[in-house]
C-alpha positions, -999 to 999 in steps of 0.1 A, spaced: -749 473 323 -739 493 293 -762 522 303 -747 522 339 -713 522 325 -720 551 301 -735 572 329 -706 563 352 -681 576 325 -701 607 319 -700 615 357 -663 609 357 -658 632 327 -677 659 345 -653 655 375 -623 657 352 -635 690 339 -642 703 373 -607 693 384 -589 709 354 -609 740 360 -599 739 397 -563 747 389 -533 730 405 -515 727 437 -478 719 445 -464 689 463 -430 693 482 -409 660 480 -372 661 492 -370 699 489 -383 700 453 -418 711 443 -439 696 416 -470 710 401 -501 687 406 -530 697 382 -566 686 377 -583 662 400 -550 648 413 -546 680 434 -576 666 455 -556 637 469 -527 634 493 -496 627 474 -461 617 484 -428 608 469 -421 572 466 -390 559 450 -386 588 427 -423 591 417 -452 609 431 -480 586 443 -514 589 457 -511 580 494 -544 561 499 -565 564 466 -567 532 446 -580 528 411 -595 494 398 -596 475 364 -611 443 353 -616 420 324 -637 390 317 -644 361 293 -609 360 277 -592 328 263 -560 332 285 -548 346 318 -522 367 300 -550 383 279 -572 388 309 -544 405 329 -535 428 298 -572 437 295 -576 444 332 -545 467 331 -558 483 301 -591 490 320 -571 505 349 -551 527 326 -580 539 307 -600 550 337 -569 565 354 -561 585 322 -598 597 320 -597 608 355 -562 622 360 -546 624 326 -517 605 309 -492 615 336 -508 593 361 -520 565 339 -490 543 335 -496 510 354 -458 505 350 -453 533 377 -483 525 398 -478 514 434 -494 488 459 -505 466 428 -528 437 435 -539 412 408 -565 384 412 -575 362 383 -599 332 378 -611 310 352 -647 298 349 -659 275 321 -625 281 303 -628 318 303 -604 341 322 -613 373 341 -589 394 363 -594 422 387 -566 446 396 -561 476 420 -532 500 423 -523 535 435 -516 559 406 -482 572 404 -464 597 380 -428 602 372 -413 634 387 
């Protein structure tokens, strides 16, 4: 599992570098233009409640084997933020600004695990 995860992160890093080298595009929202750079420029983006959000691209985060639900949710959010930051940068990685959030948790043998999904958004 660790080797698979390392390979996955290496591939993601390659995509991030390709996106950064690809330049940027602009999104028009309510008559204002915002520069969208890196890999984010590959996705459809729209203005939602004062933020720029991917229209149909979700990111996922997960956690497992934690002693409480609260800790499992925090770890899953951290997982979501870490991957989103790796792929699109800090501007898009705040779970606070994400849209279409879904959280599912379960406990097995006293240990909690959660899975989350959300569409990345950035402040304008």
